[in-house]
C-alpha positions as CSV (number, residue, x, y, z in Angstrom):
1,M,27.5,238.2,178.5
2,F,29.4,235.8,176.2
3,T,29.0,236.0,172.4
4,R,29.6,233.6,169.6
5,D,33.0,235.1,169.1
6,D,34.0,234.3,172.7
7,L,33.8,230.6,171.9
8,S,37.1,230.8,170.0
9,R,38.9,232.0,173.2
10,R,39.3,230.5,176.6
11,I,36.3,231.2,178.8
12,E,38.4,232.7,181.6
13,D,40.0,235.2,179.2
14,K,36.6,236.9,178.7
15,A,35.3,236.9,182.3
16,E,34.3,240.2,183.9
17,A,36.1,241.6,186.9
18,V,33.0,241.8,189.1
19,E,32.1,238.5,190.9
20,S,30.8,237.1,194.1
21,V,33.2,234.8,195.9
22,I,32.5,231.9,198.2
23,A,35.7,231.8,200.2
24,P,37.6,228.7,201.2
25,D,36.4,227.1,204.5
26,T,33.0,228.7,203.9
27,T,29.7,226.8,203.3
28,L,26.7,228.4,201.7
29,Q,23.4,226.4,202.1
30,G,20.7,227.6,199.8
31,S,20.5,229.1,196.3
32,L,22.5,232.0,195.0
33,R,21.4,234.3,192.2
34,G,23.2,237.3,190.7
35,E,23.9,239.2,187.6
36,H,27.7,238.9,187.8
37,G,30.1,236.0,188.0
38,I,30.4,233.6,190.9
39,R,33.7,232.0,192.0
40,V,33.4,229.0,194.4
41,L,36.5,228.3,196.5
42,G,34.5,226.8,199.4
43,S,31.3,224.8,199.4
44,V,27.8,225.5,198.1
45,E,24.8,223.2,198.8
46,G,22.2,224.6,196.5
47,D,21.7,226.0,193.0
48,L,23.7,228.8,191.4
49,E,22.2,231.1,188.8
50,S,24.4,233.8,187.4
51,G,24.5,236.4,184.6
52,G,28.2,235.9,184.3
53,L,30.9,233.2,184.5
54,V,30.5,230.6,187.2
55,K,33.9,229.0,188.2
56,V,34.3,226.2,190.7
57,E,37.9,226.4,191.7
58,K,40.1,223.5,192.7
59,G,39.1,222.7,196.3
60,G,35.6,224.2,195.7
61,R,32.5,222.0,195.8
62,V,29.0,222.5,194.5
63,R,26.0,220.2,195.2
64,G,23.3,221.7,193.1
65,N,22.6,222.9,189.6
66,I,24.4,225.7,187.7
67,T,22.7,228.0,185.2
68,A,25.0,230.6,183.7
69,P,26.3,232.0,180.3
70,A,29.6,230.0,180.9
71,V,30.9,227.6,183.4
72,I,34.4,226.4,184.4
73,V,34.8,223.5,186.8
74,N,38.2,222.8,188.4
75,G,36.8,221.4,191.7
76,E,33.8,219.2,192.3
77,L,30.2,219.4,191.1
78,E,27.3,217.1,191.8
79,G,24.5,218.5,189.7
80,R,23.6,219.7,186.3
81,I,25.0,222.5,184.2
82,H,22.7,224.4,181.8
83,T,24.3,227.1,179.7
84,P,23.7,228.6,176.2
85,G,27.5,229.0,176.1
86,P,30.7,227.1,176.8
87,V,31.7,224.7,179.6
88,E,35.2,223.8,180.6
89,L,36.0,220.8,182.9
90,G,39.6,221.2,184.2
91,P,42.2,218.5,184.8
92,D,41.4,218.1,188.5
93,S,37.6,218.4,188.2
94,R,35.1,215.8,189.3
95,M,31.6,216.1,187.9
96,T,28.6,213.9,188.4
97,G,25.6,215.2,186.5
98,D,24.4,216.2,183.1
99,I,25.6,219.1,180.9
100,E,23.6,221.1,178.4
101,A,25.8,223.6,176.5
102,A,26.8,225.0,173.2
103,R,30.5,223.9,173.5
104,I,32.4,221.7,176.0
105,A,36.1,221.3,176.6
106,I,37.2,218.4,178.8
107,A,40.8,218.3,180.2
108,E,42.8,215.2,180.4
109,G,42.6,213.9,184.0
110,C,39.0,215.1,184.6
111,F,36.4,212.7,186.0
112,F,33.0,213.1,184.4
113,Q,29.9,210.9,184.8
114,G,26.7,212.0,183.1
115,D,25.2,212.9,179.8
116,I,26.2,215.7,177.5
117,R,23.7,217.5,175.3
118,M,25.1,220.0,172.9
119,S,23.1,222.6,171.1
120,G,25.4,223.0,168.1
121,G,24.0,220.2,165.8
122,D,27.3,218.6,164.7
123,A,29.2,219.9,167.8
124,R,31.5,217.5,169.7
125,P,33.3,217.8,173.1
126,V,36.9,218.9,172.8
127,S,39.6,217.4,174.9
128,F,42.7,219.3,176.0
129,V,45.8,219.2,178.2
130,E,46.1,222.2,180.6
131,K,49.3,224.2,179.8
132,R,48.6,227.2,182.0
133,S,49.8,227.5,185.5
134,P,47.1,227.7,188.2
135,N,45.9,231.2,189.2
136,P,47.9,232.0,192.4
137,S,45.1,234.2,193.7
138,A,42.7,231.3,193.6
139,A,44.8,229.0,195.8
């Protein structure tokens, strides 16, 4: 679970090691629910509900809604994100849908179409330029 202190660090730095993986060239049709993180390298056509970090990797695609403590999108998402924690949209991400989150970071180069609703009163989305090299194990 992500705490208020985690908002000051990159989401990925605080992810747990246990996660379900939808592999490249794999398509899941239907909803997926779990207590641990979910990493999408392939395609999901349905909703994702997780007790951990949900990460849609570059080349990954989700058509459905995501509910999780934290979400990172580097691939494609057509659907809504609902989280009490942070959301990060990476430089190669394409998202169409609404976001409800405590904190949002949007990378330069990201495509986003939808509405943002932040729970932090005076909170505003943060933009950033990705300086980290991509995770070689995710390619």
